MIDOSE-1310 file (N, C-alpha, C; in nm, 2 decimals, decimal comma, always signed):
residues 75
mrel	+1,33/-0,95/-1,87/+1,41/-1,06/-1,87/+1,55/-1,02/-1,91; +1,57/-0,93/-2,00/+1,70/-0,89/-2,05/+1,79/-0,84/-1,95; +1,72/-0,76/-1,85/+1,79/-0,69/-1,75/+1,83/-0,80/-1,63; +1,75/-0,91/-1,60/+1,79/-1,00/-1,52/+1,90/-1,09/-1,57
vlyl	+1,91/-1,13/-1,69/+2,02/-1,20/-1,74/+2,14/-1,10/-1,74; +2,13/-0,98/-1,78/+2,24/-0,89/-1,79/+2,30/-0,88/-1,65; +2,22/-0,86/-1,54/+2,26/-0,86/-1,41/+2,34/-0,98/-1,36; +2,28/-1,10/-1,38/+2,34/-1,23/-1,34/+2,47/-1,24/-1,40
arsl	+2,47/-1,21/-1,54/+2,60/-1,24/-1,60/+2,72/-1,15/-1,57; +2,68/-1,01/-1,54/+2,78/-0,92/-1,50/+2,83/-0,95/-1,36; +2,75/-1,02/-1,27/+2,79/-1,06/-1,14/+2,88/-1,17/-1,15; +2,90/-1,24/-1,24/+2,98/-1,36/-1,26/+3,12/-1,34/-1,33
vdqp	+3,13/-1,24/-1,40/+3,26/-1,22/-1,50/+3,36/-1,12/-1,44; +3,47/-1,13/-1,49/+3,58/-1,04/-1,45/+3,56/-0,91/-1,53; +3,50/-0,92/-1,66/+3,50/-0,79/-1,74/+3,35/-0,77/-1,76; +3,28/-0,70/-1,66/+3,14/-0,68/-1,69/+3,11/-0,58/-1,80
devt	+3,20/-0,51/-1,84/+3,16/-0,42/-1,95/+3,16/-0,48/-2,08; +3,21/-0,61/-2,09/+3,20/-0,67/-2,21/+3,07/-0,76/-2,23; +2,99/-0,76/-2,13/+2,87/-0,84/-2,12/+2,75/-0,77/-2,21; +2,69/-0,83/-2,30/+2,58/-0,77/-2,37/+2,47/-0,88/-2,39
veet	+2,35/-0,84/-2,39/+2,23/-0,93/-2,42/+2,14/-0,88/-2,53; +2,13/-0,96/-2,62/+2,04/-0,92/-2,74/+1,91/-0,99/-2,72; +1,80/-0,93/-2,74/+1,66/-0,98/-2,74/+1,61/-1,00/-2,86; +1,56/-1,11/-2,91/+1,49/-1,13/-3,03/+1,35/-1,19/-3,00
vgpe	+1,25/-1,12/-3,04/+1,10/-1,16/-3,00/+1,06/-1,23/-3,14; +1,02/-1,35/-3,13/+0,97/-1,43/-3,23/+0,82/-1,45/-3,21; +0,75/-1,50/-3,31/+0,61/-1,52/-3,30/+0,57/-1,62/-3,20; +0,67/-1,71/-3,15/+0,63/-1,81/-3,05/+0,72/-1,81/-2,93
aiil	+0,84/-1,75/-2,92/+0,93/-1,74/-2,82/+1,02/-1,61/-2,83; +1,08/-1,59/-2,71/+1,17/-1,49/-2,70/+1,31/-1,55/-2,68; +1,40/-1,50/-2,76/+1,54/-1,55/-2,74/+1,63/-1,45/-2,69; +1,72/-1,48/-2,59/+1,81/-1,38/-2,53/+1,94/-1,43/-2,56
elhv	+2,02/-1,36/-2,63/+2,15/-1,41/-2,66/+2,26/-1,34/-2,58; +2,33/-1,40/-2,50/+2,43/-1,36/-2,40/+2,56/-1,35/-2,46; +2,62/-1,24/-2,47/+2,77/-1,23/-2,52/+2,86/-1,19/-2,41; +2,96/-1,26/-2,39/+3,06/-1,22/-2,29/+3,20/-1,23/-2,36
apdd	+3,31/-1,18/-2,29/+3,43/-1,18/-2,34/+3,49/-1,34/-2,34; +3,57/-1,37/-2,44/+3,61/-1,49/-2,45/+3,69/-1,55/-2,31; +3,75/-1,47/-2,25/+3,81/-1,53/-2,12/+3,71/-1,56/-2,03; +3,58/-1,49/-2,01/+3,48/-1,52/-1,91/+3,39/-1,63/-1,96
mgkv	+3,39/-1,68/-2,08/+3,30/-1,79/-2,11/+3,29/-1,89/-2,02; +3,41/-1,95/-1,97/+3,39/-2,05/-1,87/+3,33/-2,03/-1,74; +3,34/-1,90/-1,70/+3,27/-1,86/-1,58/+3,13/-1,85/-1,59; +3,08/-1,82/-1,71/+2,92/-1,81/-1,74/+2,87/-1,95/-1,77
igkq	+2,95/-2,04/-1,81/+2,91/-2,19/-1,83/+2,91/-2,28/-1,71; +3,03/-2,26/-1,66/+3,06/-2,35/-1,53/+3,09/-2,48/-1,57; +3,12/-2,55/-1,46/+3,17/-2,69/-1,47/+3,04/-2,78/-1,52; +3,05/-2,84/-1,63/+2,93/-2,94/-1,69/+2,81/-2,85/-1,71
gria	+2,84/-2,72/-1,74/+2,72/-2,63/-1,76/+2,62/-2,60/-1,65; +2,67/-2,62/-1,53/+2,59/-2,59/-1,42/+2,54/-2,45/-1,40; +2,62/-2,36/-1,42/+2,60/-2,21/-1,41/+2,50/-2,17/-1,51; +2,52/-2,22/-1,64/+2,42/-2,19/-1,75/+2,29/-2,25/-1,73
kair	+2,28/-2,37/-1,67/+2,15/-2,42/-1,64/+2,09/-2,35/-1,53; +2,16/-2,30/-1,43/+2,11/-2,22/-1,34/+2,04/-2,10/-1,38; +2,11/-2,03/-1,47/+2,07/-1,90/-1,53/+1,94/-1,93/-1,62; +1,93/-2,03/-1,69/+1,82/-2,07/-1,76/+1,70/-2,11/-1,68
svvk	+1,73/-2,17/-1,56/+1,63/-2,20/-1,46/+1,56/-2,08/-1,41; +1,65/-1,98/-1,36/+1,60/-1,87/-1,31/+1,51/-1,78/-1,40; +1,56/-1,77/-1,53/+1,48/-1,71/-1,64/+1,34/-1,77/-1,66; +1,35/-1,92/-1,66/+1,22/-1,98/-1,67/+1,13/-1,96/-1,57
aate	+1,18/-1,95/-1,44/+1,09/-1,94/-1,33/+1,04/-1,79/-1,33; +1,11/-1,70/-1,38/+1,06/-1,55/-1,38/+0,97/-1,52/-1,51; +0,95/-1,61/-1,60/+0,86/-1,59/-1,71/+0,72/-1,58/-1,67; +0,64/-1,51/-1,74/+0,50/-1,51/-1,71/+0,43/-1,65/-1,74
kggk	+0,35/-1,69/-1,65/+0,27/-1,80/-1,68/+0,18/-1,79/-1,81; +0,18/-1,88/-1,90/+0,09/-1,86/-2,01/+0,16/-1,76/-2,12; +0,27/-1,70/-2,09/+0,34/-1,61/-2,19/+0,43/-1,69/-2,28; +0,49/-1,61/-2,37/+0,60/-1,69/-2,46/+0,70/-1,73/-2,38
pvfv	+0,76/-1,85/-2,41/+0,88/-1,91/-2,34/+1,00/-1,81/-2,39; +1,10/-1,82/-2,29/+1,21/-1,73/-2,30/+1,33/-1,83/-2,29; +1,41/-1,82/-2,40/+1,53/-1,92/-2,42/+1,65/-1,82/-2,41; +1,76/-1,88/-2,33/+1,88/-1,81/-2,32/+2,00/-1,89/-2,39
eiq	+2,07/-1,81/-2,49/+2,17/-1,87/-2,57/+2,30/-1,79/-2,53; +2,40/-1,87/-2,48/+2,53/-1,82/-2,45/+2,64/-1,82/-2,57; +2,69/-1,71/-2,60/+2,77/-1,71/-2,72/+2,89/-1,63/-2,68
């Protein structure tokens, strides 16, 4: 999942070298923290959060059925 979020975010921003994804595995869920340059924050979030919702939807669809849920946080 980490690589998927990294690929999607790098495709959207002007500064792809600034994109990082930190993965935290908890007992009940996996949290992916997406970090981008401050200038690119709007491109990752989109108008009214549409792009952020789309990224989360793709990750949700790609997770294993019955596995731990994966949450994407944009920072």
